[in-house]
C-alpha positions, 0 to 999 in steps of 0.5 A, a space after each residue: 911339242 918341240 920346235 923340231 916337231 912343229 917344223 916337221 912335214 910329211 915331205 920329210 919322208 921324201 928324198 930331197 935331191 937338192 936341199 940347197 935349191 929347196 932352201 933358195 926357193 924358201 928364201 925367195 918367198 921370205 924375201 917377197 914377203 918382206 919386201 912386197 908383203 904377204 899378199 904378193 907372196 900368196 899371189 905368186 904361190 897361187 900363180 905358180 900352183 895354177 901354172 903347175 896345174 896347167 902344165 900337168 904336174 898333177 899337184 892337188 888343187 887349192 880348196 879355196 880361192 880368193 873371194 872374186 869371180 872365177 871368170 874375169 870380165 876380160 875373159 867373158 865370152 860374147 853374149 849371143 842374145 839380145 840383152 835388152 830383150 831378155 831384160 824385158 822378159 825377165 822383168 815381166 817374169 819378176 812382176 808376174 811371180 810377185 803378183 801371183 803370190 800377192 794375189 794368192 795371199 788374200 786366201 792365206 795360201 802362202 807362197 815365196 817371192 824373194 827366192 825367185 827375185 834373187 835367182 831370176 837371171 840364173 833361170 832366164 839365161 838357161 832358158 834362153 841359151 842352155 836348157 835343151 828341150 825334149 825335141 832337141 836334136 842333140 838330146 832327142 826325147 830326153 832334153 836336159 833335166 832341170 831340178 828347179 829350186 822349189 821356192 822359185 816355182 812362182 817364177 817358172 809359172 810366170 815364164 810359162 804364162 808368158 810363153 802361153 802355157 798357163 793362163 791368168 786363171 791358172 795363176 790365180 789358182 796357185 796353191 789352190 788345187 782342190 778344184 782340179 785346176 790349180 798350180 801346186 806350191 812346188 815342183 810336183 809332177 803328180 800334180 802338174 805332170 805336163 810341166 814338172 819332171 822332178 820334185 825338189 821339195 823336201 829340200 836336199 832331195 833335189 841335189 841328191 837325185 840330180 847326181 844319181 840322175 846324171 849317173 843313171 844317164 851314163 848307165 843307160 849309155 853304157 848299157 846300150 839302152 839309149 845314148 844320153 850323151 847330149 843330155 845335161 842335168 842342171 840342179 838349182 839349189 839354195 845355199 841354205 839347202 846345202 846344209 841338208 845332209 842329202 845335198 852333199 851326200 853324193 858329191 864324192 860319187 859325182 867327182 869320182 865318176 867324172 860326171 861332167 854332164 852335171 851342173 849345180 847352180 847354187 844361189 848364194 843370196 847368203 840367207 836361209 829361212 830365218 836369217 844368214 846362212 853363215 852369219 859369222 863365216 862365208 858360205 861361198 868359201 865353205 862350199 867351194 872347199 867342200 866341192 873342190 875336195 870332192 873333185 868338182 870344178 868350181 865357178 864363182 860368180 860373185 860380183 857384177 861389173 860395177 866391181 871391176 873398177 874397185 878391183 882394178 884400183 886394188 893395187 895392194 890387195 887390201 880390198 880382196 883381203 877385206 872381202 875375204 875376212 868380212 863375214 856374211 852377216 856383216 856383208 848383208 848389212 852392208 847391202 842395206 846401208 848408205 855410202 857413209 856407213 860403207 866408208 866407215 865400216 868397210 873401207 875404214 878398216 885399212 888406210 889403203 882401203 880408205 884411199 881407194 874409196 876416196 877415189 869413188 863417188 857414193 853412188 858407185 859404192 852403194 851400187 857395188 854393195 847394194 845390187 851389183 852381184 854376179 848372179 844379177 848380170 846376164 853376161 856374168 851368168 852366161 860366162 859361168 854356164 859356158 865355163 861349166 859346159 866346156 869343162 870336161 872330166 868333172 861336174 861343175 858347181 856354180 856359186 852365184 852370189 845374189 841379193 835375196 829379194 832383188 828388185 822387190 824394194 828396200 822392204 824386201 832386199 836382204 831382209 832376214 824376214 823376207 822368206 816369210 813375206 808373202 805380198 807387196 803393197 801397192 806402193 811397192 808394186 809401183 816402185 818395182 814397176 818403175 825399177 823394171 821399166 814396165 809399161 803398166 799404168 798407174 790406174 791399173 794399180 789402183 784396184 784391190 788386186 795388182 794386175 798380171 802383165 803380158 806384152 801380148 802373144 805377138 809381142 817382140 818379147 814373146 816371139 823372142 822367147 818362142 824362138 829361143 826355145 824352138 832353137 833349143 828343142 821346145 819348152 822347158 821345163 816339160 815332162 813328156 810321157 812318150 808313147 812307148 808300147 807295152 812291154 811284152 810279157 816275159 816267159 812263164 818259166 820263171 813264174 812256173 818254177 815258183 808256182 810248182 813249189 820247192 818239193 822237199 827243199 827249203 827255200 826262203 822267200 828272199 831267195 825265191 824272189 832273187 831266183 825269179 828276177 834272175 830268170 826274168 833278167 834272161 828274158 830276150 825281150 825285157 831282160 835287159 830292162 831290169 835294173 837290180 839295185 842294192 846298197 852293198 848287201 847283195 851277198 846277204 840277199 843271195 845275189 852274188 850269182 848275178 855278179 859274173 853274169 850281169 856285172 856291176 856297173 862302173 864307168 871305168 869297167 874293172 881296172 884290177 884283177 879281183 881277188 876272187 877271180 878264180 871262183 865261180 861267183 867272182 866280183 865283176 865290174 863292167 862299163 855295161 854292168 847291169 847291177 847298181 851296187 851303191 855301197 853303204 847308202 840307202 839314200 843313194 840306192 833310192 835315188 838310183 831307183 827313182 831315176 830308173 823308175 821314171 826313165 819311161 818319162 825322162 828318156 822314153 825308155 821304160 826300165 824295171 828297177 828292183 831295189 832290195 834292202 834290209 826292210 828296216 832301212 828302207 821306209 824308216 831311213 829314206 821315207 821322204 824319198 819314197 814320197 819323192 818317188 810317188 810324186 815323180 810317178 815312178 814304177 818298179 819293185 821295192 823289196 824289203 828283205 830280212 823282213 819282220 821283227 823276229 826273223 832277223 836274228 841277232 841284230 836287235 832293237 832298231 834293226 828289227 823291222 816291225 813297222 815298215 808296212 805301217 809306214 808304207 800304207 801311208 803312201 797312196 802310190 805304194 802297193 804293199 804285199 807281205 807274201 808268205 810263199 814263193 808262188 805268191 811272189 810269182 803272182 804279185 810280180 807278174 801282176 806288177 809287170 802287167 800293171 806298170 809296164 803293160 797296156 795300162 802303165 799305171 803310176 804305182 810301185 810295189 813294196 814286197 817284204 821277203 824273209 830269210 827263213 828257209 821253209 818248204 815252199 808249197 805248190 800254188 793251190 787252184 783259184 787263189 790268184 784273185 785272193 793273192 792280189 786283193 790281199 786275202 785267201 783261205 790257204 788251208 781249211 780246218 780239218 774236222 777236229 776231235 775232242 781231247 777225249 778222242 770222240 768226234 767234235 761234230 759241227 758244234 765244235 769251236 771254230 776260229 779263223 786265223 789270218 797270217 801274213 809273211 812268215 807268220 803263216 807257219 806259226 798259224 799252221 802250227 797253231 792250227 794243228 795244236 788247236 785241233 790235236 790238243 783242244 778239239 778246235 777247228 781253225 781255218 788258216 788264211 794267207 793275208 798277202 796285203 793288209 794294206 790293199 785290203 784296207 785300200 779297197 775297203 776305204 774305196 767302198 766306204 767312199 762309194 757308199 757315201 755316194 749312194 753305191 752299194 759296194 761291199 769291201 773284199 775282206 768283208 765278202 771273203 770272210 762272210 760266213 766264216 764261223 767263229 772269231 778272227 785272230 790275226 797274227 804277223 811279224 809286224 806290230 798289231 797296228 799293221 793287221 788292225 788296219 782292216 778290223 773295221 770291215 771284219 764282221 766277226 769278233 776281231 783280235 790281233 797278235 803282233 811284235 809291238 815294242 823294240 826288237 831284241 837279239 836272240 834266236 827266232 824261237 825266243 824272240 817269238 815267244 817274247 812277243 807272244 806270236 809263236 805257235 803256242 802263243 797263237 793257240 792260247 790266244 785263240 782259246 782265249 777268244 773262244 772262251 770269251 764267247 763261251 765256246 771253251 771253258 775258261 780253265 782251258 786257257 790256263 791249262 794251255 798256257 801251262 802246257 806251252 810254257 806261257 804261264 
């Protein structure tokens, strides 16, 4: 590269109106650098850029600032509370959190101590001054939404004990839930539904969900469902957790849409589970650049007040420069060393630093590096929170530096192993008591178990705590299911259209579902509560007709003229749009679904979300979020479209879904259906609306798989509703077969039962005809709408039998007396139908699409997997031959006739 190329700049493309003036600015900067040093020059440039931003010049912000607090001490707002009272409250919470985990350690149930110890003030300031409860007049019925860092849950339990919401007995049942009175390890709403609102473990799901929750709050306001402008979303995260891809996946969305109703609080204790988060780098600076680049407002709260004197003495910039260059792992070491080590290894790196350190006593140096962090001082935390709430137009991230294991003693603080340390010794508890100034006598610490501490229900601390929460609208965190009435049943028109069939017209079940929902969205009573969610595949699923009628949600509306404006189904965005079209992000769409599916509790507004996606990219790609949905007691419809391993042609290998029903069957809250016909969809959706939104309001969600294979949809036979919902009914009884010679076969003719789900019903019906016409075999065809529900019922019956009850599984009763063996076929791997095999009294065999998908025509793919009509026919004959009901050579003859030999 030439010198000219090295000196080139993108600014060379712009006209310089005054080259001489430009040169003078550059010369001035060079002069400052020579005379006052590079730090002074950099300082002037930063001041200039800061001034430019304040005057509205529109320059892009710096991605990284100095390693100092964003809010200077002189600019901190007055502290509105009783700081000493809050210190005592925090001390009790620290003690009880450590005591709870230590007492539980004797049972080997685990727990985490060090995380809350570092984050205690981050929570306490919020509880006392910021977090609105459900009764807050500014956010009635909603309050703020708190995403608590999972490993900090012992501290939240400790505070709930202090405010009277938990007892000592409950604390002693931490992580011991089998008896029914335990406390879950982490925030689990399904396990403790009056306290926790949001599950935040697995790590990474909390920050992703928090962003989409804040966005969904805006969606509710934009659509006129509920004014949520008074609600704020707070997400408490660990700096190590930010490595999870989900943690940062939606940062740009939050910045792009200006979600100033959202604050991330990242506890930067510089440690993850095994050691430093960024041993050779600086995680705070990295996160600052990442969030700023995504359009977030960044507030760094790094240093406590002890650092004010050091920073004031730094007239050369040497201290700030040294702070910026020291990697995190080395700073962690500084936090555990004496003043001599600090003077040699930190201050000794620069003569100016050595001179600065010489002005300070050893105690000041060890305080600064050992304990004085912004996240441990209430005034610093309060200033950061206030700066977050006062900022408009962008979400805020607070990067709060702390010491992991703070106040737990030298055996814990800043130690790499403290995440795995589950208990304190008696001596460590004594030291902790003295440090926190708690009135716990020595004799109380002589026993085998460390005691819990409580100042008393009428103590000043508890009264103060109660008064602060009352002023903010009640307890937090708290989950409330508002007494909302059941939603009225929608009009029958949409369901009736599917139940009467499609006549001679072919229609895919994907289109049948979309048509039904489109009709339900027109319902005067409940239509506005539907939330269609799709990850940038609406046209694939035939949903483009919803664009102009329902609109795609955008907080900015539509600021452009769409290229297809003159077409009937043009692309329409609107601030009150109903569709959430998330782009290519199944994780984002699933986070949308969770927010909508739990709105009945979060906001007292039941919404009916349906999330439609390529079935392959649902359970497999975002399976952890489906468990999060179940934990959060979500309700709604999840729709896996273009389902099956052979129905999605041309994609191949991992794009062909043959196993989502197997994964879905592992989730206890998921009701899984594989409907074959449009009328089955109508029955299932009606049942889902009744169970989730009717009088019972069950905390379940429905997974339906639908196919993009057009077929004539038959009218609904009479009396099949129960079988559709339970999972099995006889769709078409076998006609009396004739022998190959043409004479009636009679009652002794071979007979077989064909069970099929989804699009496989058509292969079974073709096989039914081939068996009758070509081989004199009578086959009954059954529609297995849900292998999973059949298994769920059977397992329930087995459990009842062990209790002495006489209950027979539905699948056993439905097939009882059906002659011949049972052959199951589906577009799924064989393990899906095999779920019910133990409860089928007849001989059982299944066909499926085990293995990788492949690109080809449907016909070729089905022949490859051995599930087409010819393959089903040969398999049926083979099962009958094994029973001696047809000749063995018949199987070989059939295989040759259908090209399988």
